[in-house]
N, C-alpha and C positions, 0 to 999 in steps of 0.2 A: 536684882546681883542677889552674888547667890553668901548667904551664910550657911559660915560651919557649926555645929553646934558642937557642944564636950563634946561627948561622946568621939567623933572623929578627935577634934586634940588632942586627948583625953591619951586614944591609937595611936599619934605620930608619933609624940612624944613615947610610950614607952615600946613603941616600937625598933627610934633610936640609944632609947638606954638599954633598950638590948642588943644593937644592932654592935652599940661603940662595951657595951657591956662582953664581950662574947670576941671581940676582935684583938683586948689583952692578949689572956690567954691564945686563944688559939693559934694568935705575931710569933711568944713563948715557945711555943709546943711544935711550931713550924722550924724558928730556927734550934731549935736544939733539931732536930731530924739532919735536916740538909747539915745541921756540926759535927752529926755519928755520934750525935749524946746519944744513949740508950733512955727510951720512952715508958712509957707503962702498954705499951700493944707492944715494943722488941718483942718477951717473954716467947710470945707468938706469931708476929708476922716475920722474925729478923729479919737480919741486917737490912738496908736498903742496898738494889744490886747495885746502883752509882755507888762502893762503897766496898763490891769485896773485887780480888782482887780480876785482871779477865785468866780469860779463857787462855790457851795459847792451840 
């Protein structure tokens, strides 16, 4: 039988806390990009190409 140490449980829990803690802000950021709302990266990167008018 394998035993799991306390340190492994802490690492496991820390991983999921960080994973779920970053999922919410990342989802909000991605939603803003897909909606075309300017983000803090907009001044440096400009408008996403899929929002630009087509070139004729």
